[in-house]
C-alpha positions in Angstrom: -13.1 103.5 74.1 -12.7 101.9 70.6 -13.0 105.3 68.9 -10.5 106.8 71.2 -8.0 104.1 70.2 -8.8 104.5 66.5 -10.6 101.2 66.2 -14.0 100.6 64.5 -16.5 97.8 64.6 -15.3 96.7 61.1 -11.9 96.0 62.6 -13.5 93.7 65.2 -15.5 92.0 62.5 -12.4 91.4 60.3 -10.4 90.1 63.3 -13.2 87.7 64.3 -13.4 86.5 60.7 -9.6 85.9 60.6 -9.8 84.1 63.9 -12.6 81.8 62.7 -10.8 81.0 59.4 -7.2 80.5 60.6 -7.3 80.3 64.4 -4.7 82.3 66.3 -2.2 82.2 63.4 -4.6 84.3 61.4 -4.2 87.1 63.9 -0.5 87.1 63.8 1.1 90.1 62.2 3.1 89.9 59.0 6.6 91.1 58.8 6.9 94.3 56.8 9.6 95.2 54.4 11.7 93.3 52.0 12.9 89.8 52.9 16.4 89.6 54.4 19.1 89.0 51.9 20.9 85.7 52.0 24.7 85.9 51.4 27.0 83.1 50.1 27.7 82.0 53.6 24.0 81.3 54.4 23.6 79.4 51.1 26.7 77.3 51.9 25.4 76.5 55.4 22.0 75.4 53.9 23.8 73.3 51.3 26.0 71.6 54.0 23.0 70.9 56.2 21.2 69.2 53.3 24.3 67.1 52.5 24.7 66.1 56.2 21.1 65.0 56.3 21.6 62.9 53.1 24.7 61.3 54.5 23.0 60.6 57.9 20.1 58.9 56.1 22.5 56.8 54.1 24.4 55.8 57.2 21.2 54.8 58.9 20.2 52.6 55.9 23.7 51.0 55.9 23.4 50.2 59.6 20.0 48.7 59.1 21.3 46.5 56.3 24.2 45.3 58.5 21.7 44.4 61.3 19.6 42.5 58.8 22.6 40.6 57.5 23.6 39.7 61.1 20.0 38.4 61.8 19.9 36.4 58.6 23.3 34.8 59.4 22.0 33.8 62.8 18.9 32.3 61.3 21.0 30.3 58.8 23.6 29.3 61.4 26.5 31.0 59.7 29.0 32.6 62.0 30.5 35.9 61.0 33.8 37.5 62.0 34.4 41.1 63.0 34.3 42.2 59.3 31.1 40.5 58.6 32.6 37.7 56.5 31.7 34.0 57.1 34.2 32.1 59.3 35.8 29.1 57.7 
């Protein structure tokens, strides 16, 4: 049956070796041909996604700082107004 399909025992040995070394990912086929070309639009999208990620991280840090400031003010007994400034 193997010969009819054009397979040899060396193929089985190589496949078993790949399976042992890399698991199922070792048996996955590789894409053939040149990699797809990225145009300016794809580059711009990638750039904007990175920028969005940076701004999102910065906003999360700012929110964490505001929360810390609120907790510290509660511990010290200082009341803050809506803008985060101490009430007089």
